[in-house]
N, C-alpha and C positions, 0 to 999 in steps of 0.2 A: 834826458833822451837825446843823445847825439847821433845824427845821421849823417854818414859820409857821403859826399857827393863828388863825382870826378867825371872828366869827360869821356863819353861813351858808355857811361852806366846805364842800366836798363831803367827807362823812365817809371815803370810801375813798381820796380823793386824799391825806388825812393819815395815815390808819391803814395803808394798803397798804405805802407806803415805811418807815414806822416799824417795821412788823412785819418787813420784809426786813432792815434794818439792825440791829435788835436780835436777831434770829435768827442773823444772821451773827456777832455777837459770841459767841454760845455755840459757835461752830464755829472760833473763833480769830481773828476780826477785833477791832478796836479802835476801834469808833465811839463817840464820845461824843455820843450822841442827845439833843437838847434840843428839847422842844416848847414854844414860847413864843407869847404872845398880846401885843396892843398894850398892853393894861392890866395883863397879869400875872394876870388873873382867868380862870376857866373860860370856855370858849366853847360856844355851842350850834351844832351843825352842821346842814347842810341837812335832815338826816333827823330832827332833833330830839334826837339823842343829844349829851348834854353830854361834853365832853372836859375833863379835868383837865390844866392846864399846869405847867410847873415854874417859871415866872416870866414877867417881861416882857422887852422887848427891852433894857432898861437893865442887865438882869441878865447879859448875855452878854459873853464876853471881847472884847478889842479886835479881834483877828484871828480870822477864822472860816474854816473848811474848806470845807464845802458848804453852801449856803442852798438850801432846797427850798420853793417856793411852790405851794400848792394852788389850786384854781379855786373859783369860785361859780357857781351855775346862772345867776343874773342878773350877767352880767359887767359891764354898763353901771352897775349899782349898786355893784359892787366898785370899779371904776376911778374913780368918782365920790366915794370915800373918799379925799380928799386926804391925810390923815394917814397912812393905811395905804400908799398909794403912795410918799409921801415916805420912809417909813421903809424900805420895801423897797429903794428907790434907795440909801439910806444903807447898809443891811446888804449889799447887793451890792458896794458899793466896799469893803467890809472882808472879802469872801470870796474865795477862790481859785476856787470853782467855783459856778455858780448853775444851778439846775434848776427846771423848773415842770411841773406835771400838768395836763393838759386845760385848762380855761379860765384857769388861772394864768398861762398866756402873755400874756393880755390885761393883767394887771397888770405884768408884765416889759415889755410893750410901752408902757404908759402911763408907765412910769418911765424910759423911753428906753433901756432895757437891750438892746433888739432892734433898735435903729436900725441899718440896714445889714447885718442878719444874716438867715440862713435860720431859720425857725422852723416849728413845726407845732402844731396844737391839735386838738381834737375835729373831725371832718370835717364835722359839721353847722355848726360855728362858723367854718370856714376863710374862707368869703366874707365873714362880718362883720368878721374880723380884717383881711382884705385890704383891705376898704373903709375901716375906721376907721384903719389904720395903714399907709398906702401905702409908708412908709419900711422896711417889713418884707417880706421875700420869703417869703410864706406858702405852704407846701406842705402840701396837703390829704391826701396819701396816707399818708405813712410813720408807723410807731409812735412813733419818736423821731427827732429831729435834733439833731446836735451842730454848733455854729459857734463855734470857739474855746473858750472857758470856759463858754459857755452852752449848756445842753442842755434842750430842750423836748419834751413828750411829748403824746400824743393822749389819747383818752378814759380815764376813771379807771383801768381795769385796766392801761393801757398805763404807768402810773407804777410798777407792780410790775416790768414788763419793764425800764423804765429803771433802777430801783434795783438789780435783778439785774445789769445791765450795769456799773453803777458798782461794785458789789461785786466783780466779776470783774476790772475793770480795777485795783482796789485791791489785791486779795488773791488773784487767780487763779481759774481754773476749778474746782479741786477744792472750795474752800469755797463757792463759788457753787452748785456742783451739790449739795452738801450742804444748802445752804438751801433750793433748789428742791424737793428731795425731801421736806424737812420740812414745807414749806408746800404740798405737793402741787401744784405748778404746773410748767409747762413752762419751760425755760431755752433755748428753740430759736428764739425769735423774733428775728431781727436787726432793727436799727432801720429798714432800708429795707423791711421787709415791709408790705404794705398793711394798712391798717386795716379793710377790708371785703372781702368775697369777691365776685369778679365774678359767680359763679353766682347770687348772691342778688339782684344788681341787675335780673334780670328782673322781680322784684316791682314795681319802679319804672315799667316800660314800660307804656304805655297802648294803643299800637296792637298789635291781635291778631297781625298779621304779624311785628312785631318780637319780640313776647314769645314767639311760637311758635319762632322761629329761636333765640332766647337759650336757650329750655328745651331744644331739640334739641341744640344744641352743648354745653350744660352736662351733658346726660344721657350724651353720648358724644364726648368731645374727640378721642378717638384715631381716629375715622372721617376719611377724606380728604375733608373738606368743601371745596367750592369756592363762589364766589360764585353761579355759574350754577345749582348743584345746590339750594342754599339758596333761592334766588329761585324756583326751580321749585317747590320744597316749600311755599313761602309763596304761591304764586300770584300773584306779581307779577314785574315786570321786574327785571333787575339794577340798572338805574339808579334805579328807584323803591325798591328796598330800600336801596340805598346812602344815598339821599336821607332816607328815613324812619329809618334807623339813625342817621344824623348828628344829625338833629333830636331823636330819642327819648333817645339815650344820650350824645351828644357825642363818639362815637367812630365809626371804621369798623368794617364787619363783621370785616375782618381783624384790627383791633386788639383786638376783643372776643374773637375766636376764639384769638388768642395769649394772652391774659390767662388765659382758662379753661385752656389747655393748660399754661400756666406753674404754675397752682395745681394741676393734676393731676400734673405732673411733681414738684413740691415735695412732694407727698403720698407719692409713690412712693419718692423719695430718702429722706424721713424715715422711713418705715415698713418698708422692704425693703432688701435687699442686691443687687438686680439690677444688672447692668452698666449704665453710663451709656447705652451704645447700645440697650439694651433698654428702658430708660425712656424714651428719646426716641421710640422706636417706638410704645410703648404709649400715650404721652401725646399722640401726633399730631404730633410735630415732624419725624419721619421720620428725622432724622440727628442725630448727637451735636453736630455743629457748629452746625446751626440752633438747637438747644437752648441751647448755650452762649452764642451771640449773645444770645438772648432774656434769659437770666439776667443776663448782663453788662450789658444795656441796662437791665433792670428792678430789679435786686437789687444789681448792682455786683460780684458774684462769680460764679465759675464753678459749674456743677453739682457738681463734685467738691468744691470748697470748701464749698459749701452743705451737702452731706452731712456732711462733716468737722466742721462747725460746728453740727450738729444739736443738740448738747448744750451749746453755748456761746451767749453774747450779745454777745461782746466788739466794742467799736469803739474806735478810738484816742483815749484820754484821757490827759492828764498825771496822774501818780500823785499823788493828793491823799487823805491820810487825815483825815477830818473829826474 
């Protein structure tokens, strides 16, 4: 497990995954975790904290298991470092598995590693990545995305989710659960889970009618909301509300309503043991079949499978021990 460190790297991008993998070793895993820098000298991270490294890239073995690349707040400055980009490209060729955290995806993209692949980065940077690297299929929403041997993850704490998923794939759920408990983190977020809450998006709406409807739906997703009743409550026509919603949020009223209901259903499945039919009713889907379709479309799994995986993070990866 080779973790790249360089001046200006996000501290948690580096230390979060390192903590996961070294903790896994104390529970039966066997990761050879190496923190290296371009020069072999210590680095100063974005927060000003200095990190000691074990050496430079020239000290690594010829073949590597997993290469993990952190991000830098100023991604343009990072990708302008031609030596850093070239060395990451070289190390990637020697690695069985390549991963990035947050803006680390920009370094992978600049190195050509993401050409023709799906990838994710922090949601605030997704548009920048899509513009700068049109050869990459950028997904703004998931926590992490796997495309072949390359796995990219979203904002800083998503690197912990990604690392737990890698540990689970390599060593199983029992060891990963022990790691999550020791670090006091959840291991319940599958890669397809959204980076942000639909209910919080009302804070970004500027039109009072849209914001009012978003808050109303968010407060009680289980109610049988209809476009007509919502428009009446907002004091506008259904056509005007539809147009406003599309302009303000980029989605329809129905899409927003379904996303809030999906969050509510996830919370009920995670926290309780009610039957799926009951969860569907309480979250506003009305029927288990409607809820199942929403789960399959958004998360790629059924509500029953989601509940069963509440304490797992697994996604299909080839077995690679770094």
